[in-house]
C-alpha positions in Angstrom: 0.3 35.4 42.0 2.4 32.9 44.0 -0.6 30.3 43.6 -0.9 31.0 39.9 2.9 29.9 39.7 2.4 27.0 41.9 -0.6 25.9 39.7 0.9 26.1 36.6 3.9 24.3 37.6 1.9 21.5 39.0 -0.2 21.4 35.6 2.9 21.0 34.0 4.3 18.2 35.7 1.2 16.1 35.2 1.4 17.1 31.5 4.9 15.8 31.0 4.2 12.7 33.4 1.0 11.9 31.0 3.5 12.0 27.9 6.1 10.0 29.9 3.6 7.1 30.5 2.8 6.6 26.8 2.4 3.4 24.9 4.3 1.9 21.9 2.3 -0.3 19.5 4.3 -2.3 17.4 2.7 -4.1 14.2 3.9 -7.4 12.6 5.4 -6.6 9.0 5.3 -2.7 9.8 8.2 -1.6 11.1 10.1 1.6 9.8 13.2 1.2 7.6 12.8 -2.5 7.6 14.9 -4.5 5.0 12.7 -6.9 3.7 12.5 -6.4 0.1 9.5 -3.7 0.1 9.8 -0.3 -1.7 10.9 2.2 0.5 9.0 5.7 1.2 9.2 8.4 -1.2 10.3 6.0 -4.3 8.6 7.0 -7.7 6.3 4.7 -9.5 8.9 4.3 -12.2 11.8 3.5 -9.8 9.4 0.7 -8.2 8.5 -0.5 -11.6 12.0 -0.8 -12.6 13.4 -2.6 -9.6 10.2 -5.0 -8.8 8.8 -5.3 -12.3 5.0 -4.8 -13.3 2.5 -4.9 -10.7 -0.2 -8.0 -10.6 -3.0 -5.3 -10.2 -3.4 -1.6 -10.2 -6.1 0.2 -8.4 -7.3 3.4 -10.0 -6.4 6.4 -7.8 -8.8 7.4 -4.8 -9.4 10.6 -3.1 -7.6 14.0 -2.8 -4.5 13.7 -2.5 -4.8 10.5 -5.2 -3.9 7.5 -3.7 -3.3 4.6 -5.7 -2.6 0.8 -4.8 0.0 -1.5 -6.6 -0.3 -5.5 -5.7 2.8 -7.4 -6.0 2.9 -11.3 -4.8 4.4 -10.5 -1.8 3.7 -7.0 -0.9 0.9 -4.1 -1.6 2.5 -0.6 -2.4 0.4 2.6 -1.6 1.5 5.9 -3.5 0.4 9.6 -3.4 0.3 11.1 -6.7 3.5 9.2 -7.8 5.4 8.5 -4.4 5.4 5.5 -2.2 3.8 6.5 1.3 3.5 2.9 2.5 4.4 -0.7 1.6 3.0 -3.4 3.6 3.8 -7.3 3.3 0.8 -9.7 2.5 0.3 -12.9 5.0 
């Protein structure tokens, strides 16, 4: 019984130690909450269009749930149904 507790405790220490050593990845142009003029997550298509105007091009929905892509001069917006799920700056 004591061996089982000690073994379990050691296993938990190793598990938490592995979590503590996780890496953080930063990608240019993809920071959360950035205020760089892109639409924010959760905005509706109607709100994006009223704020940023009509997109330069629209790709038809693909997949399930349907993902739509709107391209503007400086950024691309991805929608799930009619809500923004991601917006990325163009290089």
